[in-house]
C-alpha positions as CSV (number, residue, x, y, z in Angstrom):
1,M,23.3,52.2,-9.9
2,A,24.1,50.0,-6.9
3,L,25.4,46.6,-7.7
4,R,23.9,43.6,-5.9
5,N,26.2,41.7,-3.6
6,T,25.9,38.2,-5.2
7,E,28.0,36.6,-2.5
8,A,25.2,37.3,0.0
9,I,22.6,35.5,-2.2
10,K,21.9,32.1,-0.8
11,P,20.0,29.2,-2.4
12,R,16.3,29.2,-1.5
13,S,16.7,25.7,0.1
14,E,19.4,27.1,2.4
15,I,17.4,30.1,3.4
16,H,14.2,28.3,4.1
17,N,15.7,24.9,5.0
18,V,13.7,23.3,2.2
19,P,14.6,19.6,1.7
20,T,16.0,18.6,-1.7
21,L,14.0,16.3,-3.9
22,K,16.3,13.5,-3.1
23,E,15.9,14.1,0.6
24,L,12.1,14.2,0.3
25,F,12.0,10.7,-1.2
26,D,14.7,9.2,0.9
27,L,13.5,6.4,3.3
28,S,16.9,5.6,4.8
29,G,16.5,4.5,8.4
30,K,12.8,3.8,8.0
31,V,11.3,0.4,8.6
32,A,8.4,-0.9,6.5
33,L,6.1,-3.9,7.1
34,V,4.3,-5.1,3.9
35,T,1.5,-7.6,4.0
36,G,1.2,-9.8,0.9
37,G,4.7,-8.7,0.1
38,S,6.1,-11.8,-1.4
39,R,4.9,-11.5,-5.0
40,G,2.9,-9.4,-7.4
41,L,2.0,-5.8,-6.6
42,G,3.1,-6.2,-2.9
43,E,6.5,-7.3,-4.0
44,E,6.7,-4.4,-6.4
45,M,5.8,-1.8,-3.7
46,A,8.2,-3.4,-1.2
47,E,11.0,-3.3,-3.8
48,G,10.4,0.4,-4.2
49,L,10.5,1.1,-0.5
50,A,13.8,-0.9,-0.2
51,E,15.3,1.0,-3.2
52,A,14.5,4.2,-1.4
53,G,16.4,2.9,1.6
54,A,13.8,1.3,3.9
55,S,14.4,-1.9,5.8
56,L,11.6,-4.5,5.2
57,M,9.5,-7.1,7.0
58,L,7.7,-9.0,4.3
59,L,4.6,-11.1,5.2
60,A,3.0,-13.9,3.2
61,R,0.6,-16.8,3.7
62,R,2.9,-19.4,2.1
63,E,6.6,-20.2,2.6
64,Q,7.1,-21.1,-1.0
65,W,6.2,-17.6,-2.0
66,L,8.0,-15.8,0.8
67,T,11.5,-17.4,1.0
68,P,12.5,-16.8,-2.7
69,T,11.5,-13.1,-2.5
70,V,13.4,-12.6,0.8
71,E,16.5,-14.3,-0.6
72,S,16.2,-12.2,-3.8
73,F,16.1,-9.0,-1.8
74,H,19.0,-10.1,0.3
75,N,21.0,-10.7,-2.9
76,R,20.3,-7.2,-4.0
77,G,21.6,-5.8,-0.7
78,F,18.3,-4.9,0.8
79,K,17.7,-5.2,4.6
80,C,14.9,-7.6,4.6
81,Q,13.2,-10.3,6.8
82,G,10.1,-12.3,6.3
83,A,7.4,-14.1,8.2
84,I,4.4,-16.3,7.6
85,C,1.2,-14.5,8.7
86,D,-2.6,-14.9,8.5
87,V,-3.7,-11.3,8.5
88,S,-7.1,-12.3,9.8
89,N,-5.6,-13.8,12.9
90,P,-5.0,-11.2,15.7
91,D,-2.3,-13.3,17.3
92,D,-0.4,-13.6,14.0
93,V,-0.8,-9.9,13.4
94,Q,0.6,-8.9,16.8
95,T,3.4,-11.4,16.5
96,A,4.4,-9.9,13.1
97,V,4.5,-6.4,14.5
98,N,6.5,-7.5,17.5
99,R,8.9,-9.4,15.3
100,T,9.4,-6.3,13.2
101,I,10.2,-4.1,16.2
102,A,12.5,-6.8,17.7
103,A,14.4,-7.0,14.4
104,F,14.7,-3.3,13.5
105,G,13.8,-1.3,16.6
106,R,10.8,0.6,15.2
107,L,8.0,0.5,12.7
108,D,7.6,3.6,10.4
109,I,5.6,2.3,7.4
110,L,2.7,-0.2,7.2
111,V,1.5,-1.3,3.7
112,N,-1.7,-3.3,4.0
113,N,-1.6,-5.1,0.7
114,A,-2.8,-8.7,1.5
115,G,-6.1,-9.4,-0.2
116,V,-8.4,-12.1,-1.8
117,T,-11.6,-12.2,-3.8
118,W,-14.4,-14.6,-4.5
119,G,-16.7,-14.5,-7.5
120,A,-20.4,-15.2,-7.3
121,P,-23.6,-13.2,-7.8
122,A,-24.6,-11.4,-4.7
123,E,-27.8,-13.5,-4.5
124,E,-25.8,-16.7,-4.5
125,M,-22.7,-15.7,-2.5
126,P,-21.9,-18.3,0.1
127,L,-21.7,-16.6,3.5
128,D,-18.4,-18.3,4.4
129,K,-16.8,-16.8,1.2
130,W,-18.2,-13.4,2.0
131,K,-16.7,-13.6,5.5
132,M,-13.4,-14.8,4.2
133,V,-13.0,-11.8,1.9
134,I,-14.1,-9.3,4.5
135,D,-11.9,-10.9,7.2
136,I,-8.7,-10.7,5.0
137,N,-9.2,-7.5,3.1
138,L,-10.9,-5.3,5.7
139,T,-10.6,-6.9,9.2
140,G,-7.0,-7.9,8.5
141,A,-6.1,-4.4,7.5
142,F,-7.8,-3.0,10.6
143,L,-5.9,-5.5,12.8
144,F,-2.6,-4.4,11.4
145,C,-3.5,-0.7,11.6
146,Q,-4.4,-1.4,15.3
147,A,-1.2,-3.3,16.2
148,A,1.1,-1.0,14.2
149,G,-0.8,2.1,15.3
150,R,0.0,1.3,18.9
151,Q,3.7,1.4,18.1
152,M,3.4,4.5,15.9
153,L,1.5,6.3,18.6
154,K,4.4,5.6,21.0
155,Q,6.9,6.8,18.5
156,G,4.8,9.9,17.7
157,S,5.2,9.2,14.0
158,G,4.2,6.7,11.3
159,N,2.7,6.1,7.9
160,V,0.0,3.7,6.8
161,I,-0.7,2.9,3.2
162,N,-3.9,0.8,2.6
163,V,-4.1,-0.8,-0.8
164,A,-7.7,-0.5,-1.8
165,S,-9.1,-0.6,-5.4
166,I,-11.2,1.4,-7.7
167,A,-13.7,-1.4,-7.0
168,G,-14.3,0.5,-3.8
169,L,-15.3,3.6,-5.7
170,I,-17.5,2.4,-8.6
171,G,-19.8,-0.5,-9.2
172,T,-19.7,-3.1,-12.0
173,L,-22.3,-3.7,-14.7
174,E,-24.5,-6.8,-14.5
175,D,-22.4,-8.6,-17.2
176,G,-19.2,-7.8,-15.4
177,Q,-17.5,-9.5,-12.5
178,H,-19.6,-10.6,-9.5
179,I,-17.4,-9.5,-6.6
180,S,-19.7,-7.9,-4.0
181,G,-17.5,-9.0,-1.1
182,Y,-14.4,-7.6,-2.6
183,V,-16.1,-4.3,-3.6
184,S,-17.5,-4.0,-0.1
185,S,-14.2,-4.7,1.6
186,K,-12.3,-2.1,-0.5
187,A,-15.0,0.5,0.1
188,G,-14.7,-0.2,3.8
189,L,-10.9,0.1,3.6
190,L,-11.3,3.6,2.1
191,G,-13.6,4.6,4.9
192,L,-11.2,3.2,7.5
193,T,-8.4,5.2,5.8
194,R,-10.2,8.5,6.3
195,E,-11.3,7.7,9.9
196,L,-7.8,6.7,11.1
197,A,-6.3,9.7,9.3
198,A,-8.7,12.0,11.2
199,K,-8.0,10.3,14.5
200,W,-4.2,9.9,14.3
201,G,-3.1,13.0,12.4
202,R,-2.4,15.1,15.5
203,H,-0.2,12.3,16.7
204,G,2.2,12.4,13.7
205,I,0.6,9.5,11.8
206,R,-0.5,9.8,8.2
207,V,-3.0,7.3,6.7
208,N,-3.6,7.1,3.0
209,A,-4.7,4.6,0.4
210,I,-3.8,3.5,-3.1
211,A,-6.7,2.6,-5.3
212,P,-5.4,0.7,-8.3
213,G,-7.3,-0.1,-11.5
214,F,-6.8,-3.3,-13.3
215,F,-3.3,-4.7,-13.0
216,P,-2.1,-8.2,-14.0
217,S,-1.7,-10.2,-10.8
218,R,-2.3,-13.7,-9.3
219,M,-5.8,-12.5,-8.3
220,T,-6.6,-11.4,-11.9
221,E,-4.9,-14.1,-13.9
222,R,-8.1,-16.0,-14.6
223,I,-9.8,-13.0,-16.2
224,I,-6.9,-11.2,-17.7
225,E,-7.8,-11.7,-21.4
226,A,-11.4,-10.4,-21.0
227,A,-10.3,-7.6,-18.7
228,E,-7.6,-6.4,-20.9
229,A,-10.0,-6.1,-23.9
230,Q,-12.6,-4.3,-21.8
231,T,-9.9,-2.0,-20.3
232,R,-8.6,-1.0,-23.7
233,V,-12.1,0.3,-24.6
234,M,-13.1,1.8,-21.2
235,T,-9.8,3.5,-20.1
236,P,-8.5,6.8,-21.5
237,L,-4.9,5.4,-21.6
238,G,-6.2,2.4,-23.4
239,R,-4.4,-0.3,-21.4
240,V,-4.1,-2.1,-18.1
241,G,-1.5,-1.2,-15.5
242,R,2.0,-2.2,-16.1
243,E,4.7,-3.6,-13.8
244,G,6.5,-0.7,-12.0
245,E,3.5,1.7,-12.1
246,L,2.6,1.3,-8.4
247,K,6.1,1.3,-6.7
248,G,6.6,5.1,-7.2
249,V,3.2,5.9,-5.7
250,A,4.0,3.7,-2.7
251,V,7.3,5.5,-2.1
252,F,5.7,8.9,-2.6
253,L,3.0,8.2,0.1
254,A,5.6,6.6,2.4
255,S,8.1,9.5,2.2
256,D,8.3,13.1,3.3
257,A,7.4,14.1,-0.3
258,S,3.7,13.6,0.8
259,N,4.0,15.1,4.3
260,Y,0.9,17.2,3.9
261,I,-1.3,14.5,2.5
262,T,-3.5,12.3,4.7
263,G,-6.9,10.6,4.5
264,Q,-6.6,10.4,0.7
265,A,-6.9,7.7,-2.0
266,I,-4.5,8.0,-4.8
267,V,-6.2,6.5,-7.8
268,V,-3.9,4.6,-10.3
269,D,-6.2,3.5,-13.0
270,G,-5.3,5.0,-16.3
271,G,-8.3,7.3,-16.1
272,T,-10.9,4.5,-15.8
273,T,-12.9,6.3,-13.1
274,I,-13.1,9.7,-14.9
275,V,-15.3,8.5,-17.8
């Protein structure tokens, strides 16, 4: 019986040039812009990107939220800058993108996380509040996709992550929250994700969305008690989302680990939408 020459056997990764798991999730040398990145879920996702090696441009509406987060990230050794930005203002948006490129030389990852809501029955919703929600949640995301997309098209590469919501996938019962503007904006954001993924895929740009279920945040702090009770009953995992349960998803979608995924919404809801 002929013996195999074990010295000639090479690891599969060496034969096929397959990246290691560490390499797949490594964001070293990448530059990420995160809207609404100074606190809450935006800060958590930005933290994950920085821990994976990315340089950050954090955007927020208020200085008192932004400065402490930027300083905290600096103290942890992250490459990070911050800027005040109204995402519904086209001039602010372009300025933020320009500032990112001036600071870091490129823009690889855009996380559209900034968002607001307003509660009122649809038949009573003030038009100015409807417009405010749409302008920030949907138009603001479009403006950043547009401005960042121009840079990514020049580079021939890029990665957009739109933070949507399961509210864009399902309705709410009559005795639930009255958030027609928020629901509409998040459904629109999912549609925008698919359209841009289709248009930009051949140019090396991937566009995906994260659709969280209920997570404690500044936006949900007024309804947290009622929502937690309802979520325990309605969700297969029997609880609301916890701190740290979105950062890994953001890093996955921003990294080479998801290179063959585009136009998709990753639902992070403890199973809420399956029942």
